[in-house]
N, C-alpha and C positions, 0 to 999 in steps of 0.2 A: 884672189886671182880672178880673172876675168876671161871667159871663153867666148869666143865669137865662130859662130859656124854659119857659112853660108848654105843656103837651100841646096839642094841635091838637084840633080839633072831633071828638068820638068818638060812636059809636054808644051808645044806651041798653040797657041789660039787664044780666043776670047770667050768670056771675059777675063781679062787678067787674073784677077782673084781665084778665079775657079781653076788654074790650070795644076792638072794633077802631075805627081811624079811619074817619070818612065820607069820601067823596069830597072834600068840602070840606076836611076835616082834612088828607087826603093834600096837596092842593094848598097848605094854609097851611104844611105842612111842607117841602115842596120850596122854596116863597117865602122861608122863614126862612133855609134855607141859600143860596139865590141872593143874598139881601139881605146876609148876613154877607160873603159872597166879594165882592160888589159895594162893599161899604163898606171893603174892604182889612183886614177884621177877621181876624187869624191865632191861630186857636185851636190849641192843643196836646193838647187832651184834651177829652171828652165823657162826662160820667157821667149816667146815666139811672135813672131809677125802672124796676124790672122789670114793673110793669103794662104790657100789649101797648099802649094809646094813647101812653104817653109813650115807650117804647121805639122803636115804630115813628116818630113824631115825630122823636126823635133821629136814628135811621138816616137817615131822608128828608133831614132837615136838614144831616147831616154827609155825605152823599154828594159833592157839589160841593167839599167842603172836604177831603177825602182823610184824614179822621181816622176811627178806629174809635170805636165807642161802647164805654163798659165799665158793667156794671150795677152800680148801688148801691143795695142793699137800703134804706137808710136813707131814700132818695128816695121809697119807697113810701108812707110815712106822714106824720107831723108831729113837730116837736119835734128835727129836724136841725139841726145848726150849719154852714152853709155854708162858711164860711171853713175850719173842720176838714175837712170832704169836699174841698175844693180844694186844700188845703196839698199842696205837691209835685207837683202836676199843671200847673203854669205858667199859661199863659191857658186858662182851664177854662169849658166851659158846662155847667150842670146843668140837666136835664131832668125836671121833677116836675110835681105836682098843686096845686090850691088846695083849702083855704085855706094850706097850707104856704108856696107860693112867695111869695104876697102877703105874709104875715107875716116871710118872710126879707127881703124888700125894706125893710120897714119896720124891723125888727130891725138890718139891716146900716147902714141910711141915716136913718131916721126919717121918711121919707116915706110917707104914706097913698097906696098905689096898690092898686087892685084890677086883678091881672093878668088879662087875657081870655086864653081858650082860644087858643093859638098868639102870644101876645104874649111879647115879649122886653124884658129890662133889662139894662143894663149898670152895673156899681158899680165904683167905683175908690177905694180906700181910704175906704169910709164915704161916697163922695158918690155918689147916683144921676146917671149922666153922661147915660143912654139909656133912654128908655121909650117901646117902639114897641107899636103896636096892629097887629093883623093886616092891618088895610087900609093902615096906613102901610108894613108890610114888605112887601105885595103890590106898593105903587105904586113902591117901590125895586128890587124883583126884576123888575117889568114894566119899567121904564125903562132897565135893565140889557139886557132883550133886544129891545127897541126899537133902541138904539143898537149891538148886536152887529151 
């Protein structure tokens, strides 16, 4: 299974590659990791764009999952092949930017989906099995905290 996470909410400004997450973005990133753990998803690896907002999203999301983040330069731009990047990494999550991440969902599944900042998609052999907005992710993470 391939997981695609769009970077969380980030500050505006320049240079583009150094834009940090906002406090909301940090919260969205942590919620993504908590939701993934709550859903019982076992990731083997995480590849992230080197741009600060994506890299921090990946790091916060991967903390509760106990996996390291590997920088993948191709995720900083567009035109990458997600399946090629994921090959050999097992159950992998790619963290990147729009429009490339929404295009990846379309190219892999045929589904037209606009990935929101902090949104998560799960794709299994060309089928879009999961598409969650940041609000849905936060609800899952919040429910897990409440029941703990």
